[in-house]
N, CA, C and O atoms as CSV, one atom per row, in Angstrom:
chain,resi,resn,atom,element,x,y,z
A,1,MET,N,N,14.824,28.033,-24.806
A,1,MET,CA,C,13.746,28.186,-23.846
A,1,MET,C,C,13.161,26.825,-23.489
A,1,MET,O,O,12.876,26.563,-22.321
A,2,MET,N,N,12.982,25.970,-24.467
A,2,MET,CA,C,12.417,24.659,-24.198
A,2,MET,C,C,13.335,23.841,-23.282
A,2,MET,O,O,12.862,23.116,-22.407
A,3,PHE,N,N,14.661,23.966,-23.491
A,3,PHE,CA,C,15.615,23.257,-22.657
A,3,PHE,C,C,15.504,23.714,-21.200
A,3,PHE,O,O,15.556,22.893,-20.283
A,4,GLU,N,N,15.352,25.020,-20.989
A,4,GLU,CA,C,15.235,25.560,-19.635
A,4,GLU,C,C,13.986,25.020,-18.941
A,4,GLU,O,O,14.028,24.691,-17.755
A,5,GLU,N,N,12.882,24.928,-19.672
A,5,GLU,CA,C,11.652,24.397,-19.094
A,5,GLU,C,C,11.824,22.927,-18.724
A,5,GLU,O,O,11.343,22.484,-17.681
A,6,GLU,N,N,12.511,22.173,-19.581
A,6,GLU,CA,C,12.755,20.750,-19.310
A,6,GLU,C,C,13.598,20.591,-18.040
A,6,GLU,O,O,13.314,19.721,-17.217
A,7,GLU,N,N,14.616,21.411,-17.878
A,7,GLU,CA,C,15.478,21.332,-16.706
A,7,GLU,C,C,14.697,21.638,-15.429
A,7,GLU,O,O,14.941,21.009,-14.400
A,8,ARG,N,N,13.781,22.574,-15.472
A,8,ARG,CA,C,12.987,22.911,-14.291
A,8,ARG,C,C,12.063,21.778,-13.901
A,8,ARG,O,O,11.738,21.622,-12.724
A,9,ARG,N,N,11.633,20.982,-14.871
A,9,ARG,CA,C,10.708,19.888,-14.582
A,9,ARG,C,C,11.409,18.652,-14.063
A,9,ARG,O,O,10.739,17.734,-13.590
A,10,ARG,N,N,12.709,18.588,-14.130
A,10,ARG,CA,C,13.449,17.412,-13.697
A,10,ARG,C,C,13.852,17.565,-12.233
A,10,ARG,O,O,14.855,18.213,-11.934
A,11,PRO,N,N,13.080,16.974,-11.315
A,11,PRO,CA,C,13.344,17.176,-9.892
A,11,PRO,C,C,14.681,16.611,-9.424
A,11,PRO,O,O,15.266,17.134,-8.475
A,12,GLY,N,N,15.166,15.582,-10.051
A,12,GLY,CA,C,16.426,14.982,-9.626
A,12,GLY,C,C,17.637,15.790,-10.013
A,12,GLY,O,O,18.737,15.521,-9.532
A,13,SER,N,N,17.462,16.777,-10.874
A,13,SER,CA,C,18.598,17.539,-11.361
A,13,SER,C,C,19.211,18.438,-10.290
A,13,SER,O,O,20.365,18.847,-10.425
A,14,GLY,N,N,18.479,18.749,-9.248
A,14,GLY,CA,C,19.009,19.636,-8.222
A,14,GLY,C,C,18.938,19.037,-6.830
A,14,GLY,O,O,18.860,19.769,-5.844
A,15,PHE,N,N,18.965,17.704,-6.734
A,15,PHE,CA,C,18.836,17.049,-5.438
A,15,PHE,C,C,20.048,17.349,-4.567
A,15,PHE,O,O,21.191,17.198,-4.996
A,16,THR,N,N,19.783,17.772,-3.353
A,16,THR,CA,C,20.839,18.012,-2.378
A,16,THR,C,C,20.563,17.127,-1.167
A,16,THR,O,O,19.524,17.268,-0.523
A,17,PRO,N,N,21.481,16.220,-0.853
A,17,PRO,CA,C,21.269,15.351,0.309
A,17,PRO,C,C,21.140,16.167,1.603
A,17,PRO,O,O,21.756,17.221,1.756
A,18,ALA,N,N,20.343,15.662,2.506
A,18,ALA,CA,C,20.152,16.329,3.795
A,18,ALA,C,C,21.391,16.166,4.671
A,18,ALA,O,O,22.116,15.179,4.555
A,19,ALA,N,N,21.625,17.129,5.537
A,19,ALA,CA,C,22.711,17.041,6.512
A,19,ALA,C,C,22.197,16.170,7.662
A,19,ALA,O,O,21.305,16.584,8.402
A,20,LEU,N,N,22.750,14.986,7.812
A,20,LEU,CA,C,22.204,13.987,8.732
A,20,LEU,C,C,22.928,13.891,10.071
A,20,LEU,O,O,22.469,13.178,10.963
A,21,ALA,N,N,24.023,14.577,10.229
A,21,ALA,CA,C,24.880,14.405,11.403
A,21,ALA,C,C,24.159,14.622,12.733
A,21,ALA,O,O,24.453,13.931,13.709
A,22,GLU,N,N,23.238,15.551,12.788
A,22,GLU,CA,C,22.591,15.879,14.058
A,22,GLU,C,C,21.205,15.266,14.206
A,22,GLU,O,O,20.516,15.545,15.188
A,23,TRP,N,N,20.785,14.450,13.269
A,23,TRP,CA,C,19.462,13.837,13.326
A,23,TRP,C,C,19.451,12.687,14.316
A,23,TRP,O,O,20.445,11.977,14.469
A,24,SER,N,N,18.333,12.508,14.980
A,24,SER,CA,C,18.189,11.370,15.890
A,24,SER,C,C,18.000,10.100,15.067
A,24,SER,O,O,17.713,10.151,13.871
A,25,GLU,N,N,18.167,8.966,15.732
A,25,GLU,CA,C,17.976,7.681,15.051
A,25,GLU,C,C,16.538,7.562,14.531
A,25,GLU,O,O,16.316,7.077,13.421
A,26,GLU,N,N,15.580,7.997,15.319
A,26,GLU,CA,C,14.179,7.937,14.902
A,26,GLU,C,C,13.932,8.822,13.675
A,26,GLU,O,O,13.237,8.422,12.742
A,27,ALA,N,N,14.502,10.012,13.689
A,27,ALA,CA,C,14.342,10.915,12.550
A,27,ALA,C,C,14.975,10.316,11.295
A,27,ALA,O,O,14.430,10.446,10.199
A,28,LEU,N,N,16.117,9.666,11.458
A,28,LEU,CA,C,16.772,9.022,10.324
A,28,LEU,C,C,15.920,7.884,9.770
A,28,LEU,O,O,15.809,7.723,8.555
A,29,ARG,N,N,15.326,7.103,10.653
A,29,ARG,CA,C,14.456,6.005,10.196
A,29,ARG,C,C,13.228,6.552,9.463
A,29,ARG,O,O,12.805,5.988,8.454
A,30,ASP,N,N,12.664,7.632,9.963
A,30,ASP,CA,C,11.525,8.272,9.296
A,30,ASP,C,C,11.934,8.800,7.921
A,30,ASP,O,O,11.182,8.675,6.954
A,31,TYR,N,N,13.111,9.383,7.840
A,31,TYR,CA,C,13.629,9.916,6.583
A,31,TYR,C,C,13.811,8.788,5.565
A,31,TYR,O,O,13.448,8.933,4.398
A,32,ILE,N,N,14.368,7.676,6.011
A,32,ILE,CA,C,14.554,6.511,5.139
A,32,ILE,C,C,13.205,6.011,4.644
A,32,ILE,O,O,13.059,5.698,3.462
A,33,ALA,N,N,12.226,5.931,5.524
A,33,ALA,CA,C,10.890,5.478,5.125
A,33,ALA,C,C,10.292,6.410,4.077
A,33,ALA,O,O,9.672,5.958,3.114
A,34,THR,N,N,10.482,7.701,4.269
A,34,THR,CA,C,9.980,8.684,3.304
A,34,THR,C,C,10.667,8.511,1.959
A,34,THR,O,O,10.007,8.529,0.920
A,35,LEU,N,N,11.978,8.344,1.965
A,35,LEU,CA,C,12.721,8.158,0.721
A,35,LEU,C,C,12.310,6.865,0.017
A,35,LEU,O,O,12.162,6.842,-1.205
A,36,ARG,N,N,12.128,5.793,0.783
A,36,ARG,CA,C,11.697,4.522,0.175
A,36,ARG,C,C,10.321,4.662,-0.470
A,36,ARG,O,O,10.084,4.127,-1.553
A,37,ALA,N,N,9.422,5.375,0.189
A,37,ALA,CA,C,8.086,5.597,-0.378
A,37,ALA,C,C,8.185,6.401,-1.672
A,37,ALA,O,O,7.468,6.124,-2.634
A,38,GLU,N,N,9.057,7.379,-1.695
A,38,GLU,CA,C,9.231,8.190,-2.901
A,38,GLU,C,C,9.845,7.360,-4.031
A,38,GLU,O,O,9.462,7.518,-5.191
A,39,ILE,N,N,10.783,6.487,-3.706
A,39,ILE,CA,C,11.368,5.588,-4.702
A,39,ILE,C,C,10.295,4.673,-5.278
A,39,ILE,O,O,10.238,4.471,-6.491
A,40,GLU,N,N,9.450,4.121,-4.422
A,40,GLU,CA,C,8.362,3.252,-4.896
A,40,GLU,C,C,7.418,4.020,-5.812
A,40,GLU,O,O,6.944,3.477,-6.811
A,41,ARG,N,N,7.146,5.258,-5.485
A,41,ARG,CA,C,6.269,6.079,-6.310
A,41,ARG,C,C,6.904,6.332,-7.679
A,41,ARG,O,O,6.224,6.266,-8.703
A,42,ALA,N,N,8.202,6.621,-7.694
A,42,ALA,CA,C,8.912,6.848,-8.952
A,42,ALA,C,C,8.963,5.568,-9.783
A,42,ALA,O,O,8.794,5.613,-11.002
A,43,GLU,N,N,9.197,4.423,-9.127
A,43,GLU,CA,C,9.228,3.153,-9.846
A,43,GLU,C,C,7.865,2.812,-10.437
A,43,GLU,O,O,7.791,2.251,-11.530
A,44,ALA,N,N,6.791,3.140,-9.736
A,44,ALA,CA,C,5.442,2.912,-10.261
A,44,ALA,C,C,5.196,3.790,-11.484
A,44,ALA,O,O,4.568,3.347,-12.445
A,45,ALA,N,N,5.680,5.023,-11.457
A,45,ALA,CA,C,5.532,5.916,-12.606
A,45,ALA,C,C,6.306,5.374,-13.805
A,45,ALA,O,O,5.830,5.448,-14.937
A,46,ILE,N,N,7.486,4.835,-13.562
A,46,ILE,CA,C,8.286,4.232,-14.633
A,46,ILE,C,C,7.547,3.034,-15.219
A,46,ILE,O,O,7.471,2.884,-16.439
A,47,ALA,N,N,7.010,2.193,-14.365
A,47,ALA,CA,C,6.276,1.011,-14.832
A,47,ALA,C,C,5.048,1.414,-15.648
A,47,ALA,O,O,4.747,0.793,-16.667
A,48,ALA,N,N,4.352,2.438,-15.208
A,48,ALA,CA,C,3.172,2.908,-15.936
A,48,ALA,C,C,3.557,3.422,-17.314
A,48,ALA,O,O,2.863,3.159,-18.297
A,49,ARG,N,N,4.656,4.149,-17.387
A,49,ARG,CA,C,5.102,4.650,-18.695
A,49,ARG,C,C,5.507,3.490,-19.596
A,49,ARG,O,O,5.241,3.514,-20.798
A,50,GLY,N,N,6.142,2.490,-19.030
A,50,GLY,CA,C,6.515,1.320,-19.819
A,50,GLY,C,C,5.295,0.596,-20.344
A,50,GLY,O,O,5.294,0.142,-21.488
A,51,ALA,N,N,4.259,0.480,-19.533
A,51,ALA,CA,C,3.021,-0.168,-19.962
A,51,ALA,C,C,2.343,0.642,-21.061
A,51,ALA,O,O,1.822,0.071,-22.019
A,52,GLN,N,N,2.345,1.957,-20.932
A,52,GLN,CA,C,1.754,2.816,-21.958
A,52,GLN,C,C,2.523,2.678,-23.273
A,52,GLN,O,O,1.929,2.593,-24.348
A,53,ARG,N,N,3.839,2.657,-23.172
A,53,ARG,CA,C,4.666,2.517,-24.369
A,53,ARG,C,C,4.403,1.182,-25.046
A,53,ARG,O,O,4.265,1.120,-26.267
A,54,ALA,N,N,4.332,0.107,-24.256
A,54,ALA,CA,C,4.076,-1.219,-24.808
A,54,ALA,C,C,2.703,-1.276,-25.483
A,54,ALA,O,O,2.555,-1.881,-26.545
A,55,ALA,N,N,1.707,-0.651,-24.870
A,55,ALA,CA,C,0.368,-0.631,-25.464
A,55,ALA,C,C,0.374,0.146,-26.775
A,55,ALA,O,O,-0.257,-0.274,-27.746
A,56,ALA,N,N,1.073,1.264,-26.813
A,56,ALA,CA,C,1.149,2.054,-28.039
A,56,ALA,C,C,1.885,1.279,-29.124
A,56,ALA,O,O,1.461,1.280,-30.280
A,57,GLU,N,N,2.979,0.621,-28.765
A,57,GLU,CA,C,3.720,-0.169,-29.749
A,57,GLU,C,C,2.862,-1.306,-30.286
A,57,GLU,O,O,2.893,-1.594,-31.482
A,58,ALA,N,N,2.102,-1.949,-29.419
A,58,ALA,CA,C,1.226,-3.040,-29.864
A,58,ALA,C,C,0.133,-2.511,-30.784
A,58,ALA,O,O,-0.229,-3.168,-31.759
A,59,PHE,N,N,-0.389,-1.339,-30.481
A,59,PHE,CA,C,-1.465,-0.755,-31.291
A,59,PHE,C,C,-0.957,-0.380,-32.687
A,59,PHE,O,O,-1.642,-0.603,-33.686
A,60,PHE,N,N,0.241,0.188,-32.745
A,60,PHE,CA,C,0.756,0.652,-34.030
A,60,PHE,C,C,1.608,-0.384,-34.760
A,60,PHE,O,O,2.089,-0.120,-35.862
A,61,ARG,N,N,1.795,-1.531,-34.174
A,61,ARG,CA,C,2.585,-2.585,-34.814
A,61,ARG,C,C,1.843,-3.074,-36.059
A,61,ARG,O,O,0.639,-3.328,-36.026
A,62,LYS,N,N,2.578,-3.195,-37.130
A,62,LYS,CA,C,1.973,-3.669,-38.373
A,62,LYS,C,C,1.888,-5.183,-38.345
A,62,LYS,O,O,2.841,-5.848,-37.939
A,63,PRO,N,N,0.750,-5.743,-38.776
A,63,PRO,CA,C,0.586,-7.204,-38.764
A,63,PRO,C,C,1.463,-7.890,-39.801
A,63,PRO,O,O,1.439,-9.116,-39.916
């Protein structure tokens, strides 16, 4: 059950690329901008987790 819940929380596990053949150039550029913004958001979340991990390691590090 725990594994199933973990799989549902992983948004990248079911990513399906959009069908782009009929999109206009403007729509494609907008789509790229949206994807880049989402990548930046994911990278910021990764950086935040890394900072939290580093702070926890520093706090629990034995002198």
